[in-house]
C-alpha positions in Angstrom: -106.9 94.2 -27.5 -108.2 93.0 -30.9 -105.2 94.5 -32.7 -102.8 92.8 -30.3 -104.6 89.5 -30.8 -104.4 89.9 -34.6 -100.6 90.6 -34.4 -100.0 87.5 -32.2 -102.2 85.3 -34.4 -100.2 86.4 -37.5 -96.9 85.7 -35.8 -97.9 82.2 -34.6 -99.3 81.2 -38.0 -96.1 82.3 -39.6 -94.1 80.1 -37.2 -96.3 77.1 -37.9 -96.0 77.4 -41.6 -92.2 77.6 -41.5 -90.7 74.1 -41.6 -88.5 73.0 -38.7 -85.1 74.6 -39.0 -81.6 73.2 -38.9 -79.1 74.5 -36.5 -77.7 77.9 -37.5 -74.8 77.3 -40.0 -71.3 78.4 -38.9 -69.1 80.7 -40.9 -65.5 79.6 -41.7 -63.7 82.9 -42.4 -60.9 81.3 -44.4 -63.2 80.7 -47.4 -66.3 82.6 -46.4 -68.4 79.5 -46.6 -71.0 78.4 -44.0 -71.3 74.9 -42.7 -73.9 72.9 -40.9 -74.1 69.4 -39.4 -77.6 67.9 -39.8 -78.8 64.8 -38.0 -82.1 63.7 -39.7 -84.8 61.9 -37.8 -85.6 59.6 -40.7 -83.6 58.0 -43.5 -80.0 59.0 -43.6 -78.7 57.4 -46.8 -76.1 59.3 -48.9 -78.5 60.0 -51.7 -81.2 61.5 -49.4 -78.5 63.6 -47.7 -77.3 64.9 -51.1 -80.8 65.8 -52.2 -81.5 67.6 -48.9 -78.1 69.4 -48.9 -78.5 70.5 -52.6 -82.0 71.9 -51.9 -80.8 73.9 -48.9 -80.3 77.7 -49.0 -78.8 79.9 -46.3 -78.5 83.7 -46.7 -78.9 83.3 -50.4 -76.0 80.7 -50.6 -76.6 77.3 -52.2 -75.9 74.2 -50.2 -74.2 70.9 -51.1 -72.6 68.1 -49.2 -69.3 69.3 -47.8 -66.3 68.9 -50.1 -63.2 69.2 -47.9 -60.1 70.5 -49.8 -57.6 71.2 -47.0 -56.5 70.1 -43.6 -57.6 73.5 -42.2 -61.1 73.0 -43.5 -61.2 69.4 -42.1 -60.0 70.7 -38.7 -62.6 73.5 -38.7 -65.4 71.0 -39.2 -64.4 68.6 -36.5 -63.6 71.4 -34.0 -67.0 72.9 -34.6 -69.2 69.9 -35.0 -67.6 66.9 -33.1 -70.3 65.3 -31.0 -68.0 64.4 -28.1 -69.4 60.9 -28.0 -67.0 58.0 -27.3 -68.9 56.1 -30.0 -68.1 55.7 -33.7 -70.4 58.3 -35.5 -70.2 59.3 -39.1 -71.2 62.4 -41.1 -71.6 62.1 -44.9 -69.3 64.0 -47.1 -69.8 64.8 -50.8 -67.5 62.3 -52.3 -66.8 58.6 -52.9 -63.7 56.4 -53.2 -62.0 56.3 -55.7 -64.0 58.7 -57.9 -63.5 61.8 -55.8 -66.0 64.6 -55.2 -69.6 64.1 -56.5 -71.3 67.3 -55.3 -70.9 71.0 -55.3 -68.4 73.0 -57.4 -65.8 70.2 -56.8 -68.1 67.7 -58.6 -66.1 65.6 -61.0 -62.7 66.3 -59.5 -60.5 63.8 -57.7 -59.7 64.4 -54.1 -57.0 67.2 -53.8 -56.9 66.5 -50.0 -57.7 63.3 -48.2 -57.9 62.3 -44.5 -58.6 58.6 -44.7 -58.1 56.7 -41.4 -56.6 53.3 -40.8 -57.0 51.0 -43.9 -59.6 53.3 -45.4 -60.9 53.5 -48.1 -61.4 49.7 -48.3 -64.8 49.4 -49.9 -64.9 51.8 -52.8 -67.9 53.4 -51.0 -69.2 56.9 -50.1 -67.1 59.0 -47.8 -68.0 60.0 -44.3 -66.1 61.6 -41.4 -66.0 60.2 -37.9 -67.4 62.9 -35.6 -67.2 60.7 -32.5 -64.0 59.6 -30.7 -64.5 55.8 -31.0 -64.3 53.4 -33.9 -61.6 52.1 -36.3 -60.7 55.7 -37.4 -59.8 58.6 -35.3 -62.1 61.7 -34.8 -62.0 63.8 -37.9 -60.7 61.0 -40.1 -62.7 59.6 -43.1 -64.0 56.1 -43.8 -66.1 54.7 -46.7 -69.3 52.8 -46.4 -69.6 49.1 -47.2 -72.3 46.6 -48.2 -75.0 48.5 -50.1 -73.1 51.7 -50.9 -74.8 54.9 -49.8 -77.0 53.1 -47.2 -75.1 52.9 -43.9 -75.2 49.6 -42.0 -74.7 49.5 -38.3 -72.4 48.8 -36.5 -69.9 48.9 -39.4 -70.9 52.3 -40.8 -72.9 54.2 -38.1 -73.5 57.3 -40.1 -75.8 59.7 -38.1 -75.8 62.8 -40.2 -74.2 64.9 -42.9 -72.3 68.1 -43.5 -73.8 70.9 -45.6 -71.5 73.5 -47.1 -73.0 76.8 -48.3 -71.3 78.9 -50.9 -71.9 80.9 -54.1 -74.9 83.0 -54.9 -78.5 81.9 -55.4 -81.1 84.4 -56.4 -84.0 82.2 -55.4 -85.4 83.2 -52.1 -85.9 80.6 -49.3 -89.5 79.4 -49.6 -90.0 79.4 -45.8 -88.7 83.0 -45.6 -91.0 84.2 -48.4 -94.0 82.4 -46.9 -93.4 84.0 -43.5 -93.0 87.4 -45.2 -96.2 87.0 -47.1 -98.1 85.9 -44.1 -96.9 89.0 -42.2 -98.0 91.2 -45.1 -101.4 89.6 -45.1 -101.8 90.3 -41.4 -100.8 93.9 -41.8 -103.3 94.3 -44.6 -106.1 92.8 -42.6 -105.3 94.9 -39.6 -105.3 98.1 -41.7 -108.6 97.1 -43.3 -110.1 96.5 -39.9 -108.9 99.9 -38.7 -110.5 101.5 -41.7 -113.8 99.8 -41.1 -113.7 100.9 -37.5 -113.4 104.6 -38.5 -116.3 104.6 -41.0 -119.3 106.3 -39.3 -122.6 104.5 -39.1 -124.9 105.9 -41.8 -128.0 104.9 -40.0 
């Protein structure tokens, strides 16, 4: 019973120490990249989204704000992550009008593919995709934010999240994974030490 309790305790502590996870990223087989749509519970400005995306790692792959370079990639994102809401809902991308891409391997390159909707881009702002079905641009089309750029203002720019794209190699292990692994090893060590103590005969 003590051994079972120790194993359960170790597992629970490991789960507590691991930060809350995002949804499981989805693989697009055409380029072997993984994608995720994140809806933060706090600040969702473009700069925070970029920082969070750039610090994300999945299966050893580095994350960055999504940089869409083809209609097929755009269609994959919207078919996978569209919210189904009849509202206007945006998801940050890794670029800005008119500069182009500002994140990931495409950083510094002009847009090779665009899917602006309506009269967009009309504010020289940061790009986001409409993942809802309402609004001035159709689902899957892009818009750029207005007013203080990078800080969405409702109802004009109702950005609710951002896309992360995972690609390339990264030799740095995910901190949460390593923490859980280390916690598990510590539990095994303590269990073995306890077993060894239990087998030592009483010298008295």
